[in-house]
C-alpha angles and dihedrals in degrees: 000000000000135000129227124200122212121203134192126209109211125163118212116208144155123246091253089059094063103122105211142033095248091057092046092049092046093053091046091051092049088052091050091047089065086078089063091062119118102202109141094148106045098020084215102138119195127183126192134188131185130200113210134204090249090061095255125133119215122197133200142160139198117280117203131201131196085244096067099201091066097053116125122228119226092241094054093045091051097044092049092047092050095050092044094051098035108022095169098047121098120229104239102171139015131191123192119192130193105170096179096075133057102234125049113269122231123223117263120255094264091053092046089054091047091051089050090054092053091048089051092048092054097035088229135101120241120230106233130202119191106198122207132168096275108005140043123210113211129190138151116236128015090247087082089072098022105053117184089020119191116236140161093277088075093059119091107204 
């Protein structure tokens, strides 16, 4: 038997430590996108913003339904919208904001897997900002929070 150890590289910073205008704008747009949330049941509002290789920003928010299993996460709404509107653009950066809790909130498992699929499609990691009340977690590539990710290379067709 042997043991493997997995590690994540996540930077923790404050909003005033964002080092360029694109990052500042992205975080601001994710914060604004929270207002687009339809969450009458959980009251758990999530906003998401993407920055694309064509210079466009795309916003989205979670959309709930009384039948919980068919709710849509902010990340999935935003990723789908971006690829529908701009199919040839790469997703360079993503910010996810949940202002109702202290610490930044991580995407759910379904969203992590969806982000992995987009990274695989474009052969490029996405820079991700998780925005909380006081801190922002930053990392490049979803593999930092989705170790041993499943992707199409595992399928034998």
